Backbone as CSV, one residue per row, in Angstrom:
resi,resn,N_x,N_y,N_z,CA_x,CA_y,CA_z,C_x,C_y,C_z
1,UNK,-29.474,42.237,105.594,-28.232,42.743,104.988,-28.462,44.155,104.473
2,UNK,-27.517,45.050,104.749,-27.631,46.432,104.292,-27.653,46.490,102.766
3,UNK,-28.481,47.377,102.229,-28.648,47.540,100.786,-27.363,48.092,100.166
4,UNK,-26.844,47.398,99.164,-25.571,47.806,98.562,-25.729,49.018,97.648
5,UNK,-26.967,49.444,97.345,-27.153,50.638,96.516,-26.659,51.891,97.232
6,UNK,-26.664,51.878,98.545,-26.353,53.065,99.319,-24.960,52.952,99.923
7,UNK,-24.276,54.100,100.026,-22.967,54.122,100.660,-23.110,53.784,102.139
8,UNK,-22.381,52.776,102.585,-22.383,52.353,103.987,-20.930,52.338,104.466
9,UNK,-20.631,53.059,105.520,-19.266,53.064,106.061,-18.869,51.662,106.520
10,UNK,-17.572,51.410,106.535,-17.083,50.082,106.910,-17.488,49.715,108.337
11,UNK,-17.352,50.664,109.292,-17.693,50.298,110.676,-19.198,50.132,110.845
12,UNK,-19.988,50.859,110.058,-21.444,50.694,110.094,-21.822,49.329,109.522
13,UNK,-21.197,48.968,108.409,-21.494,47.654,107.812,-21.123,46.525,108.772
14,UNK,-19.974,46.666,109.435,-19.571,45.645,110.410,-20.583,45.503,111.536
15,UNK,-21.081,46.634,112.016,-22.083,46.619,113.088,-23.393,45.984,112.617
16,UNK,-23.836,46.362,111.418,-25.086,45.806,110.890,-24.949,44.300,110.618
17,UNK,-23.797,43.881,110.114,-23.571,42.449,109.873,-23.599,41.672,111.191
18,UNK,-23.025,42.268,112.244,-23.035,41.614,113.555,-24.469,41.462,114.068
19,UNK,-25.269,42.507,113.910,-26.667,42.434,114.360,-27.428,41.361,113.593
20,UNK,-27.139,41.267,112.299,-27.822,40.256,111.481,-27.448,38.845,111.941
21,UNK,-26.193,38.648,112.291,-25.754,37.326,112.752,-26.373,36.969,114.110
22,UNK,-26.488,37.972,114.964,-27.094,37.723,116.286,-28.569,37.374,116.142
23,UNK,-29.216,37.998,115.167,-30.650,37.781,114.995,-31.429,38.532,116.060
24,UNK,-32.468,37.940,116.581,-33.269,38.614,117.597,-34.508,39.235,116.988
25,UNK,-35.446,39.558,117.854,-36.735,40.083,117.419,-36.779,41.597,117.565
26,UNK,-37.595,42.205,116.726,-37.774,43.645,116.788,-38.639,44.052,117.967
27,UNK,-38.589,45.338,118.300,-39.363,45.832,119.442,-40.850,45.617,119.225
28,UNK,-41.290,45.668,117.971,-42.718,45.466,117.696,-43.151,44.033,117.973
29,UNK,-42.191,43.112,118.052,-42.497,41.707,118.361,-42.400,41.408,119.857
30,UNK,-41.461,42.055,120.540,-41.220,41.716,121.958,-41.992,42.604,122.922
31,UNK,-42.417,43.791,122.475,-43.193,44.674,123.331,-42.334,45.668,124.098
32,UNK,-43.016,46.551,124.806,-42.360,47.700,125.437,-41.364,47.290,126.518
33,UNK,-41.760,46.398,127.402,-40.908,46.062,128.554,-39.607,45.422,128.091
34,UNK,-39.714,44.417,127.212,-38.516,43.757,126.702,-37.730,44.702,125.797
35,UNK,-38.428,45.571,125.066,-37.758,46.544,124.217,-36.873,47.481,125.015
36,UNK,-37.323,47.845,126.202,-36.506,48.721,127.067,-35.242,48.000,127.529
37,UNK,-35.380,46.726,127.831,-34.210,45.930,128.220,-33.237,45.828,127.045
38,UNK,-33.775,45.577,125.860,-32.936,45.465,124.662,-32.135,46.743,124.432
39,UNK,-32.785,47.896,124.595,-32.092,49.159,124.336,-30.972,49.385,125.348
40,UNK,-31.229,49.051,126.608,-30.177,49.176,127.631,-29.008,48.239,127.321
41,UNK,-29.321,47.022,126.916,-28.274,46.047,126.593,-27.443,46.523,125.407
42,UNK,-28.123,47.052,124.388,-27.420,47.589,123.224,-26.464,48.704,123.645
43,UNK,-26.941,49.587,124.527,-26.097,50.679,124.995,-24.860,50.190,125.724
44,UNK,-25.043,49.164,126.557,-23.903,48.626,127.317,-22.853,48.027,126.389
45,UNK,-23.294,47.456,125.277,-22.376,46.828,124.327,-21.759,47.824,123.354
46,UNK,-22.547,48.807,122.931,-22.186,49.588,121.742,-21.822,51.040,122.011
47,UNK,-22.108,51.562,123.211,-21.869,52.972,123.461,-20.513,53.204,124.112
48,UNK,-19.940,54.360,123.826,-18.667,54.751,124.434,-18.857,54.970,125.938
49,UNK,-17.791,54.833,126.733,-17.921,55.055,128.178,-18.189,56.523,128.479
50,UNK,-18.837,56.806,129.626,-19.099,58.197,129.984,-17.826,58.928,130.366
51,UNK,-17.836,60.225,130.172,-16.729,61.066,130.620,-16.907,61.384,132.104
52,UNK,-15.788,61.560,132.788,-15.830,62.002,134.182,-16.117,63.500,134.216
53,UNK,-17.080,63.879,135.025,-17.453,65.283,135.160,-17.411,65.693,136.629
54,UNK,-17.293,66.988,136.851,-17.273,67.492,138.232,-18.604,67.264,138.932
55,UNK,-19.698,67.362,138.168,-21.046,67.239,138.745,-21.858,66.250,137.930
56,UNK,-22.417,65.278,138.594,-23.407,64.379,137.990,-24.321,63.916,139.114
57,UNK,-25.549,64.391,139.109,-26.450,64.035,140.215,-27.889,63.953,139.723
58,UNK,-28.654,63.109,140.392,-30.064,62.937,140.070,-30.902,63.925,140.866
59,UNK,-31.876,64.513,140.170,-32.780,65.491,140.759,-34.206,65.155,140.333
60,UNK,-35.158,65.911,140.829,-36.528,65.847,140.316,-37.057,67.269,140.198
61,UNK,-38.065,67.421,139.356,-38.794,68.689,139.296,-40.286,68.378,139.262
62,UNK,-41.111,69.338,139.647,-42.557,69.102,139.624,-43.060,68.922,138.201
63,UNK,-43.973,67.976,138.017,-44.573,67.746,136.704,-46.077,67.659,136.817
64,UNK,-46.756,67.554,135.693,-48.224,67.519,135.700,-48.807,66.265,136.343
65,UNK,-48.003,65.202,136.475,-48.502,63.950,137.071,-47.559,63.460,138.168
66,UNK,-46.909,64.399,138.876,-45.945,64.023,139.905,-44.543,64.450,139.514
67,UNK,-43.600,64.105,140.372,-42.222,64.533,140.132,-41.636,63.867,138.882
68,UNK,-40.852,64.641,138.124,-40.175,64.154,136.921,-38.705,63.917,137.272
69,UNK,-38.187,62.697,137.092,-36.764,62.456,137.357,-35.887,63.172,136.323
70,UNK,-34.787,63.733,136.803,-33.825,64.435,135.959,-32.425,63.994,136.347
71,UNK,-31.476,64.169,135.454,-30.065,64.007,135.808,-29.317,65.267,135.360
72,UNK,-28.544,65.801,136.295,-27.850,67.077,136.089,-26.362,66.819,135.919
73,UNK,-25.789,67.389,134.851,-24.375,67.207,134.515,-23.707,68.574,134.403
74,UNK,-22.457,68.658,134.854,-21.674,69.860,134.591,-20.195,69.515,134.698
75,UNK,-19.423,70.042,133.759,-17.977,69.831,133.779,-17.300,70.673,134.860
76,UNK,-18.036,71.636,135.412,-17.489,72.523,136.439,-18.357,72.475,137.693
77,UNK,-17.684,72.587,138.862,-18.416,72.621,140.128,-19.296,73.853,140.230
78,UNK,-18.751,74.987,139.811,-19.501,76.242,139.832,-19.276,76.952,138.508
79,UNK,-20.202,77.813,138.147,-20.006,78.597,136.931,-20.852,79.868,136.990
80,UNK,-20.436,80.827,136.189,-21.167,82.091,136.102,-22.492,81.882,135.376
81,UNK,-23.331,82.908,135.438,-24.621,82.840,134.739,-24.419,82.535,133.267
82,UNK,-25.281,81.689,132.719,-25.149,81.324,131.314,-26.232,80.344,130.901
83,UNK,-26.160,79.850,129.659,-27.176,78.924,129.159,-27.080,77.547,129.819
84,UNK,-28.174,76.804,129.724,-28.230,75.407,130.176,-28.829,74.562,129.068
85,UNK,-28.272,73.383,128.873,-28.776,72.438,127.878,-29.850,71.561,128.511
86,UNK,-30.963,71.399,127.823,-31.960,70.396,128.198,-31.879,69.278,127.177
87,UNK,-31.645,68.053,127.650,-31.524,66.902,126.753,-32.752,66.008,126.920
88,UNK,-33.360,65.645,125.771,-34.573,64.816,125.759,-34.264,63.547,124.960
89,UNK,-34.311,62.405,125.629,-33.835,61.162,125.007,-34.810,60.600,123.970
90,UNK,-34.263,59.718,123.142,-35.046,59.033,122.119,-35.546,57.683,122.586
91,UNK,-36.062,56.910,121.610,-36.605,55.589,121.897,-38.060,55.443,121.505
92,UNK,-38.497,56.212,120.507,-39.844,56.040,119.979,-40.948,56.392,120.942
93,UNK,-40.657,57.166,121.971,-41.603,57.534,123.038,-41.962,56.346,123.930
94,UNK,-41.313,55.201,123.699,-41.692,53.958,124.388,-40.525,53.366,125.171
95,UNK,-39.325,53.397,124.607,-38.138,52.846,125.266,-37.129,53.983,125.455
96,UNK,-36.001,53.692,126.043,-35.004,54.735,126.309,-35.217,55.361,127.675
97,UNK,-34.118,55.808,128.276,-34.193,56.460,129.590,-32.895,57.219,129.850
98,UNK,-32.806,57.815,131.020,-31.636,58.607,131.402,-30.361,57.758,131.351
99,UNK,-30.451,56.505,131.779,-29.254,55.654,131.831,-28.691,55.378,130.445
100,UNK,-29.561,55.058,129.494,-29.123,54.748,128.133,-28.357,55.929,127.530
101,UNK,-28.759,57.141,127.911,-28.185,58.353,127.325,-27.167,59.037,128.241
102,UNK,-26.737,58.329,129.269,-25.815,58.928,130.233,-24.488,59.329,129.579
103,UNK,-23.889,58.440,128.808,-22.597,58.746,128.173,-22.713,59.926,127.222
104,UNK,-23.774,59.945,126.421,-23.963,61.045,125.476,-24.107,62.372,126.220
105,UNK,-24.832,62.384,127.322,-25.001,63.634,128.075,-23.683,64.103,128.682
106,UNK,-22.836,63.176,129.110,-21.517,63.596,129.617,-20.685,64.197,128.483
107,UNK,-20.819,63.650,127.289,-20.092,64.177,126.127,-20.567,65.589,125.780
108,UNK,-21.870,65.790,125.810,-22.435,67.109,125.508,-21.965,68.133,126.541
109,UNK,-22.027,67.763,127.825,-21.595,68.681,128.889,-20.116,69.024,128.739
110,UNK,-19.309,68.017,128.403,-17.866,68.216,128.244,-17.560,69.119,127.046
111,UNK,-18.137,68.801,125.903,-17.779,69.528,124.681,-18.349,70.943,124.639
112,UNK,-19.571,71.134,125.114,-20.175,72.465,125.082,-19.754,73.316,126.269
113,UNK,-19.214,72.675,127.302,-18.878,73.372,128.542,-20.086,74.150,129.064
114,UNK,-21.210,73.445,129.095,-22.451,73.990,129.641,-23.090,72.938,130.542
115,UNK,-23.865,73.368,131.536,-24.631,72.386,132.317,-25.679,71.717,131.438
116,UNK,-25.977,70.464,131.744,-26.949,69.674,130.981,-27.949,69.058,131.963
117,UNK,-29.224,69.144,131.627,-30.281,68.473,132.393,-30.964,67.471,131.477
118,UNK,-30.881,66.184,131.820,-31.512,65.113,131.046,-32.865,64.776,131.671
119,UNK,-33.896,64.666,130.838,-35.284,64.557,131.305,-35.799,63.130,131.146
120,UNK,-36.307,62.574,132.220,-36.914,61.225,132.218,-38.435,61.376,132.123
121,UNK,-38.905,61.690,130.924,-40.348,61.887,130.726,-41.086,60.544,130.759
122,UNK,-42.389,60.609,130.967,-43.201,59.388,131.001,-43.291,58.763,129.607
123,UNK,-43.301,57.429,129.593,-43.264,56.680,128.342,-44.613,56.044,128.020
124,UNK,-44.897,55.937,126.723,-46.014,55.142,126.221,-45.600,53.663,126.204
125,UNK,-46.521,52.723,126.161,-47.976,52.911,126.094,-48.624,53.187,127.446
126,UNK,-47.875,53.036,128.538,-48.464,53.291,129.859,-48.951,54.734,129.973
127,UNK,-48.188,55.633,129.340,-48.516,57.069,129.393,-48.468,57.622,127.977
128,UNK,-49.553,57.472,127.210,-49.525,57.911,125.812,-49.530,59.445,125.692
129,UNK,-49.400,59.906,124.456,-49.493,61.336,124.149,-50.712,61.938,124.836
130,UNK,-50.598,63.123,125.465,-49.460,64.048,125.461,-48.601,64.010,126.733
131,UNK,-48.463,62.852,127.377,-47.675,62.800,128.619,-46.237,63.261,128.391
132,UNK,-45.618,62.785,127.310,-44.206,63.134,127.063,-44.011,64.642,126.854
133,UNK,-44.752,65.281,125.928,-44.560,66.724,125.782,-44.946,67.516,127.026
134,UNK,-45.942,67.054,127.756,-46.305,67.725,129.019,-45.117,67.739,129.978
135,UNK,-44.468,66.587,130.140,-43.337,66.479,131.077,-42.146,67.311,130.605
136,UNK,-41.850,67.245,129.309,-40.684,67.977,128.786,-40.883,69.482,128.914
137,UNK,-42.084,69.939,128.648,-42.358,71.373,128.805,-42.230,71.792,130.269
138,UNK,-42.773,70.976,131.180,-42.680,71.299,132.616,-41.225,71.350,133.065
139,UNK,-40.419,70.403,132.611,-39.000,70.377,132.994,-38.263,71.592,132.440
140,UNK,-38.549,71.950,131.185,-37.885,73.101,130.572,-38.234,74.389,131.316
141,UNK,-39.501,74.543,131.690,-39.904,75.754,132.415,-39.251,75.796,133.798
142,UNK,-39.103,74.635,134.405,-38.446,74.572,135.720,-36.980,74.977,135.607
143,UNK,-36.276,74.425,134.635,-34.861,74.788,134.446,-34.741,76.286,134.159
144,UNK,-35.647,76.821,133.342,-35.603,78.244,132.983,-35.749,79.152,134.198
145,UNK,-36.343,78.640,135.261,-36.567,79.458,136.463,-35.331,79.544,137.361
146,UNK,-34.209,78.974,136.918,-32.964,78.948,137.721,-33.216,78.392,139.128
147,UNK,-33.753,77.165,139.217,-34.072,76.605,140.530,-32.824,76.434,141.396
148,UNK,-33.036,76.533,142.689,-31.924,76.435,143.639,-31.165,75.119,143.485
149,UNK,-31.891,74.049,143.115,-31.269,72.723,142.994,-30.145,72.698,141.963
150,UNK,-30.192,73.574,140.956,-29.123,73.614,139.951,-27.938,74.439,140.419
151,UNK,-28.177,75.371,141.322,-27.078,76.191,141.836,-26.437,77.071,140.784
152,UNK,-27.201,77.399,139.732,-26.684,78.213,138.639,-27.762,79.180,138.180
153,UNK,-27.346,80.362,137.763,-28.252,81.329,137.156,-28.340,81.024,135.668
154,UNK,-29.527,80.655,135.212,-29.731,80.259,133.825,-30.190,81.473,133.021
155,UNK,-29.501,81.751,131.912,-29.838,82.906,131.086,-30.510,82.534,129.767
156,UNK,-30.490,81.264,129.415,-31.105,80.819,128.175,-31.070,79.306,128.099
157,UNK,-31.914,78.740,127.251,-31.993,77.287,127.109,-31.485,76.854,125.740
158,UNK,-30.752,75.748,125.736,-30.377,75.039,124.515,-31.075,73.688,124.616
159,UNK,-32.050,73.437,123.752,-32.827,72.199,123.845,-32.391,71.262,122.729
160,UNK,-32.055,70.025,123.106,-31.618,69.025,122.136,-32.102,67.645,122.552
161,UNK,-32.098,66.738,121.600,-32.508,65.357,121.856,-32.574,64.629,120.531
162,UNK,-32.662,63.310,120.596,-32.582,62.521,119.364,-33.856,61.746,119.089
163,UNK,-34.209,61.635,117.808,-35.304,60.785,117.359,-36.629,61.249,117.975
164,UNK,-37.278,60.416,118.791,-38.466,60.895,119.511,-38.111,62.113,120.353
165,UNK,-36.904,62.112,120.920,-36.435,63.276,121.670,-36.187,64.481,120.779
166,UNK,-35.884,64.241,119.495,-35.795,65.330,118.530,-37.153,65.950,118.274
167,UNK,-38.161,65.095,118.154,-39.545,65.575,118.058,-39.907,66.404,119.285
168,UNK,-39.603,65.888,120.464,-39.942,66.593,121.701,-39.117,67.861,121.887
169,UNK,-37.903,67.888,121.326,-37.108,69.120,121.298,-37.861,70.220,120.567
170,UNK,-38.352,69.892,119.375,-39.070,70.878,118.557,-40.370,71.288,119.243
171,UNK,-41.116,70.308,119.736,-42.402,70.580,120.390,-42.204,71.472,121.618
172,UNK,-41.194,71.143,122.431,-40.946,71.927,123.650,-40.518,73.343,123.291
173,UNK,-39.635,73.466,122.309,-39.219,74.795,121.850,-40.418,75.604,121.387
174,UNK,-41.292,74.994,120.582,-42.472,75.706,120.087,-43.377,76.167,121.231
175,UNK,-43.538,75.319,122.242,-44.374,75.689,123.391,-43.783,76.899,124.115
176,UNK,-42.448,76.919,124.218,-41.790,78.023,124.929,-41.678,79.284,124.072
177,UNK,-41.871,79.143,122.769,-42.007,80.322,121.911,-43.429,80.892,122.052
178,UNK,-44.414,79.989,122.065,-45.814,80.413,122.155,-46.140,81.026,123.513
179,UNK,-45.614,80.419,124.568,-45.809,80.931,125.933,-44.449,80.989,126.599
180,UNK,-43.773,82.133,126.529,-42.382,82.209,126.982,-42.180,81.789,128.431
181,UNK,-41.065,81.107,128.671,-40.635,80.747,130.026,-39.827,81.912,130.596
182,UNK,-39.203,81.710,131.750,-38.460,82.788,132.406,-37.255,83.249,131.590
183,UNK,-36.675,82.339,130.800,-35.603,82.718,129.869,-35.916,82.084,128.516
184,UNK,-35.386,82.640,127.433,-35.733,82.132,126.108,-34.954,80.877,125.718
185,UNK,-35.490,80.162,124.751,-34.715,79.127,124.051,-33.820,79.862,123.055
186,UNK,-32.501,79.769,123.250,-31.591,80.498,122.353,-31.173,79.643,121.157
187,UNK,-31.173,78.329,121.331,-30.847,77.397,120.241,-31.641,76.118,120.471
188,UNK,-32.198,75.556,119.389,-32.716,74.188,119.469,-31.922,73.332,118.508
189,UNK,-31.736,72.056,118.872,-30.835,71.197,118.092,-31.360,69.763,118.031
190,UNK,-32.400,69.525,117.235,-32.921,68.158,117.112,-31.982,67.249,116.316
191,UNK,-31.810,66.032,116.819,-30.965,65.008,116.203,-31.879,63.969,115.539
192,UNK,-31.688,63.743,114.255,-32.562,62.859,113.444,-33.997,62.816,113.981
193,UNK,-34.692,63.976,113.898,-36.012,64.076,114.533,-37.151,63.530,113.680
194,UNK,-38.267,63.261,114.336,-39.555,63.065,113.681,-40.257,64.423,113.742
195,UNK,-40.354,65.102,112.599,-40.943,66.439,112.579,-42.222,66.501,111.749
196,UNK,-42.424,65.475,110.916,-43.570,65.472,110.006,-44.041,64.023,109.857
197,UNK,-45.007,63.818,109.002,-45.521,62.465,108.749,-44.488,61.676,107.951
198,UNK,-43.802,60.761,108.632,-42.702,60.047,107.960,-43.203,58.965,107.006
199,UNK,-44.477,58.614,107.094,-44.962,57.464,106.325,-44.869,57.684,104.815
200,UNK,-44.825,58.941,104.374,-44.787,59.238,102.946,-43.373,59.447,102.405
201,UNK,-42.372,59.356,103.269,-41.017,59.717,102.861,-40.287,58.572,102.160
202,UNK,-39.499,58.934,101.166,-38.732,57.915,100.446,-37.735,57.219,101.367
203,UNK,-37.155,57.986,102.305,-36.152,57.381,103.191,-36.742,56.235,104.019
204,UNK,-38.015,56.335,104.373,-38.655,55.235,105.113,-38.711,53.983,104.247
205,UNK,-39.000,54.169,102.973,-39.048,53.017,102.055,-37.646,52.462,101.793
206,UNK,-36.675,53.362,101.591,-35.316,52.937,101.253,-34.635,52.186,102.388
207,UNK,-34.930,52.584,103.632,-34.193,52.041,104.783,-35.101,51.316,105.779
208,UNK,-36.206,50.783,105.276,-37.186,50.144,106.151,-36.677,48.848,106.770
209,UNK,-35.678,48.239,106.144,-35.130,46.976,106.637,-33.609,47.030,106.586
210,UNK,-32.961,46.504,107.637,-31.526,46.282,107.580,-30.649,47.416,108.058
211,UNK,-31.247,48.484,108.616,-30.455,49.637,109.060,-30.777,50.015,110.512
212,UNK,-30.994,49.021,111.355,-31.282,49.144,112.790,-32.712,49.582,113.061
213,UNK,-33.048,50.833,112.781,-34.439,51.264,112.949,-35.225,50.815,111.725
214,UNK,-36.277,50.049,111.946,-37.049,49.506,110.822,-38.376,50.234,110.652
215,UNK,-38.940,50.059,109.476,-40.265,50.612,109.221,-41.310,50.005,110.143
216,UNK,-41.188,48.702,110.416,-42.146,48.045,111.309,-42.071,48.600,112.725
217,UNK,-40.848,48.857,113.203,-40.686,49.442,114.540,-41.279,50.846,114.587
218,UNK,-41.046,51.641,113.527,-41.583,53.001,113.487,-43.105,52.982,113.564
219,UNK,-43.723,52.097,112.792,-45.190,52.006,112.804,-45.695,51.617,114.196
220,UNK,-44.984,50.702,114.849,-45.382,50.244,116.183,-45.229,51.367,117.211
221,UNK,-44.083,52.081,117.157,-43.881,53.203,118.079,-45.001,54.232,117.924
222,UNK,-45.344,54.538,116.676,-46.392,55.534,116.409,-47.722,55.099,117.006
223,UNK,-48.026,53.820,116.856,-49.274,53.280,117.408,-49.276,53.331,118.937
224,UNK,-48.164,52.963,119.552,-48.076,52.967,121.015,-48.230,54.381,121.582
225,UNK,-47.637,55.345,120.899,-47.632,56.727,121.390,-49.030,57.341,121.337
226,UNK,-49.771,57.033,120.271,-51.160,57.476,120.186,-51.337,58.968,119.977
227,UNK,-50.388,59.601,119.305,-50.493,61.031,119.060,-51.485,61.358,117.958
228,UNK,-52.010,62.574,117.992,-52.928,63.050,116.962,-52.101,63.679,115.840
229,UNK,-52.151,63.125,114.620,-51.332,63.662,113.520,-51.583,65.137,113.237
230,UNK,-52.776,65.638,113.594,-53.120,67.034,113.314,-52.719,67.976,114.437
231,UNK,-52.181,67.428,115.530,-51.800,68.242,116.684,-50.332,68.633,116.554
232,UNK,-50.005,69.933,116.588,-48.605,70.334,116.449,-47.709,69.863,117.590
233,UNK,-48.302,69.424,118.703,-47.477,68.872,119.778,-47.102,67.416,119.486
234,UNK,-47.684,66.859,118.436,-47.299,65.526,117.962,-46.533,65.632,116.636
235,UNK,-47.035,66.446,115.723,-46.424,66.635,114.409,-46.086,68.112,114.270
236,UNK,-44.885,68.527,114.660,-44.588,69.958,114.784,-44.828,70.778,113.520
237,UNK,-44.627,70.175,112.348,-44.708,70.957,111.119,-46.137,71.297,110.705
238,UNK,-47.146,70.743,111.373,-48.517,71.168,111.066,-48.847,72.474,111.790
239,UNK,-47.975,72.890,112.715,-48.191,74.124,113.464,-47.367,75.275,112.909
240,UNK,-47.421,76.403,113.622,-46.690,77.606,113.223,-45.243,77.494,113.712
241,UNK,-44.311,77.479,112.777,-42.881,77.412,113.131,-42.166,78.726,112.802
242,UNK,-42.935,79.809,112.608,-42.359,81.032,112.043,-41.423,81.767,112.989
243,UNK,-41.567,81.580,114.287,-40.702,82.287,115.245,-39.684,81.362,115.901
244,UNK,-39.326,80.291,115.199,-38.389,79.307,115.744,-37.013,79.942,115.973
245,UNK,-36.398,79.677,117.130,-35.056,80.215,117.377,-34.015,79.534,116.490
246,UNK,-32.786,80.065,116.463,-31.716,79.442,115.680,-31.635,77.935,115.938
247,UNK,-31.438,77.189,114.871,-31.622,75.731,114.921,-30.454,75.003,114.268
248,UNK,-30.036,73.917,114.915,-29.091,72.969,114.319,-29.838,71.648,114.156
249,UNK,-29.889,71.124,112.953,-30.528,69.829,112.686,-29.482,68.901,112.101
250,UNK,-29.416,67.671,112.620,-28.576,66.674,111.952,-29.385,65.430,111.648
251,UNK,-29.018,64.789,110.551,-29.645,63.543,110.139,-28.559,62.540,109.766
252,UNK,-28.970,61.280,109.665,-28.081,60.197,109.245,-28.498,59.738,107.853
253,UNK,-27.526,59.513,106.994,-27.808,59.216,105.597,-28.576,57.930,105.359
254,UNK,-28.477,56.956,106.298,-29.130,55.651,106.127,-30.307,55.471,107.093
255,UNK,-30.983,56.569,107.405,-32.014,56.578,108.438,-33.401,56.673,107.804
256,UNK,-34.344,55.806,108.205,-35.725,55.972,107.735,-36.287,57.369,108.011
257,UNK,-35.776,58.037,109.043,-36.276,59.367,109.417,-35.519,60.503,108.707
258,UNK,-34.557,60.181,107.877,-33.712,61.213,107.264,-34.524,62.326,106.602
259,UNK,-35.523,61.957,105.818,-36.247,62.958,105.033,-37.111,63.862,105.913
260,UNK,-37.485,63.391,107.083,-38.231,64.251,108.005,-37.347,65.391,108.499
261,UNK,-36.098,65.075,108.831,-35.150,66.119,109.237,-34.845,67.075,108.102
262,UNK,-34.669,66.541,106.900,-34.436,67.382,105.719,-35.606,68.353,105.520
263,UNK,-36.811,67.799,105.578,-38.020,68.587,105.336,-38.165,69.698,106.381
264,UNK,-37.871,69.370,107.638,-37.999,70.355,108.711,-36.972,71.475,108.542
265,UNK,-35.722,71.121,108.266,-34.689,72.142,108.075,-35.056,73.066,106.915
266,UNK,-35.519,72.487,105.810,-35.928,73.276,104.647,-37.091,74.205,104.998
267,UNK,-38.046,73.694,105.741,-39.220,74.471,106.158,-38.794,75.689,106.975
268,UNK,-37.881,75.481,107.915,-37.414,76.594,108.746,-36.645,77.621,107.912
269,UNK,-35.783,77.154,107.013,-35.006,78.063,106.174,-35.941,78.940,105.332
270,UNK,-36.977,78.339,104.787,-37.921,79.088,103.960,-38.676,80.140,104.769
271,UNK,-38.762,79.929,106.088,-39.446,80.898,106.948,-38.485,81.911,107.563
272,UNK,-37.194,81.805,107.224,-36.240,82.802,107.674,-35.505,82.493,108.950
273,UNK,-35.663,81.278,109.488,-34.903,80.878,110.672,-33.458,80.589,110.287
274,UNK,-32.533,80.967,111.146,-31.138,80.625,110.916,-30.947,79.138,111.229
275,UNK,-30.464,78.392,110.259,-30.373,76.932,110.383,-28.999,76.445,109.949
276,UNK,-28.426,75.545,110.729,-27.299,74.724,110.281,-27.842,73.305,110.117
277,UNK,-27.732,72.782,108.897,-28.203,71.419,108.625,-27.016,70.537,108.280
278,UNK,-26.881,69.444,109.015,-25.789,68.501,108.819,-26.380,67.121,108.533
279,UNK,-26.064,66.579,107.352,-26.476,65.206,107.048,-25.219,64.353,106.929
280,UNK,-25.119,63.340,107.759,-23.908,62.533,107.830,-24.084,61.278,106.975
281,UNK,-23.307,61.148,105.897,-23.508,60.031,104.967,-23.009,58.706,105.541
282,UNK,-23.650,57.632,105.082,-23.142,56.293,105.358,-23.311,55.806,106.777
283,UNK,-24.166,56.494,107.576,-24.321,56.104,108.976,-25.808,55.985,109.310
284,UNK,-26.106,55.247,110.377,-27.480,54.858,110.686,-28.083,55.667,111.828
285,UNK,-29.383,55.574,111.931,-30.130,56.112,113.059,-29.533,55.566,114.362
286,UNK,-29.435,56.441,115.360,-28.952,55.996,116.661,-27.460,56.098,116.864
287,UNK,-26.726,56.653,115.884,-25.260,56.598,115.968,-24.695,57.355,117.165
288,UNK,-25.422,58.340,117.694,-24.870,59.124,118.813,-24.725,58.303,120.090
289,UNK,-25.432,57.177,120.166,-25.308,56.299,121.339,-24.743,54.928,120.957
290,UNK,-24.015,54.893,119.834,-23.374,53.642,119.363,-21.905,53.903,119.050
291,UNK,-21.268,54.805,119.786,-19.950,55.308,119.379,-18.813,54.316,119.626
292,UNK,-19.019,53.327,120.471,-18.025,52.251,120.628,-18.107,51.299,119.438
293,UNK,-19.309,50.959,119.033,-19.506,50.034,117.913,-19.257,50.715,116.568
294,UNK,-19.566,52.018,116.476,-19.399,52.778,115.232,-18.530,53.994,115.544
295,UNK,-17.206,53.796,115.637,-16.321,54.885,116.068,-16.366,56.117,115.162
296,UNK,-16.663,55.934,113.879,-16.697,57.091,112.975,-17.793,58.076,113.353
297,UNK,-18.782,57.599,114.089,-19.868,58.486,114.520,-19.421,59.561,115.488
298,UNK,-18.276,59.356,116.142,-17.783,60.363,117.086,-17.487,61.679,116.355
299,UNK,-16.895,61.592,115.166,-16.591,62.818,114.409,-17.873,63.532,113.994
300,UNK,-18.900,62.772,113.685,-20.183,63.376,113.334,-20.784,64.081,114.551
301,UNK,-20.712,63.421,115.699,-21.198,64.056,116.927,-20.399,65.320,117.231
302,UNK,-19.080,65.257,117.043,-18.230,66.437,117.260,-18.683,67.602,116.373
303,UNK,-18.964,67.302,115.109,-19.379,68.355,114.166,-20.716,68.962,114.588
304,UNK,-21.631,68.115,115.016,-22.943,68.579,115.483,-22.783,69.492,116.702
305,UNK,-21.969,69.070,117.661,-21.778,69.873,118.867,-21.015,71.159,118.562
306,UNK,-20.097,71.117,117.620,-19.414,72.339,117.192,-20.412,73.344,116.611
307,UNK,-21.373,72.838,115.857,-22.394,73.719,115.274,-23.249,74.359,116.361
308,UNK,-23.609,73.576,117.380,-24.360,74.139,118.510,-23.534,75.220,119.200
309,UNK,-22.256,74.922,119.405,-21.360,75.874,120.065,-21.341,77.202,119.302
310,UNK,-21.249,77.105,117.982,-21.258,78.298,117.132,-22.542,79.096,117.320
311,UNK,-23.674,78.426,117.288,-24.969,79.093,117.456,-25.067,79.731,118.848
312,UNK,-24.656,79.007,119.865,-24.755,79.531,121.232,-23.917,80.804,121.376
313,UNK,-22.706,80.786,120.842,-21.840,81.957,120.935,-22.428,83.167,120.238
314,UNK,-23.171,82.925,119.168,-23.779,84.029,118.420,-24.953,84.650,119.171
315,UNK,-25.595,83.872,120.031,-26.869,84.334,120.603,-26.893,84.399,122.120
316,UNK,-25.826,84.022,122.793,-25.898,84.033,124.264,-25.757,85.459,124.777
């Protein structure tokens, strides 16, 4: 049962009550394979339908361990030179895939009116750290090269993703700042990211049970991923973030990861990066892919995408 000390929206409470009635085991109990099935099933039940777009096709790009599957979205058949969005999905580095995030990527392509490339990076535990950041960096560099397969001249990158994908958004952006690609990252936009050591945060303690993402699941995901806490490609805030491009960060008020996003946004602001920070009260981790079950989350997603649009217009 959701903690009554904290403000919980009515549609969020209804969703959490439904999950409690259904019961079921956490990902840390069922393991990676069943966890992936659970996430797909949740998406089919709880996510809004995808938008119709002019272009939606599967592609691949070269990666460090073979071809990386991608999905390319665009609201227009053709377009002039401009930025491209790279989307990196969540799921604790263990679950989640292009399909689970298909509707969200169509929404991003529609609202931003930019092409979107969704990255199917390798997952742990089969492929532990640093397989995921290796793949995301390779995909970002490929998109930056304006490959013929996209049929568009790319002038800049907008990198975004949620949760583990928020972590990989920051890591990939940092890699492309340290060793520039063919075009720059003009905006990064992590969604409820893991940016620092979450184990010490109050939000992890406050929301460890009863708010979809649990403390036990977080600990299990961290163990499966096998990242080095001292490596900035695993924990971005232990590295140099001083040249970070303009950034939009959003968090959810009832999220164990909330304080990590807060801490990262504050860190960037103190270093002089232009930041828009949005914290959405009364809503849980994962809301961007639960918009059928939690309709109020659509307005939060709209606000987040509006902020990206503002940043892109300032820097494109």
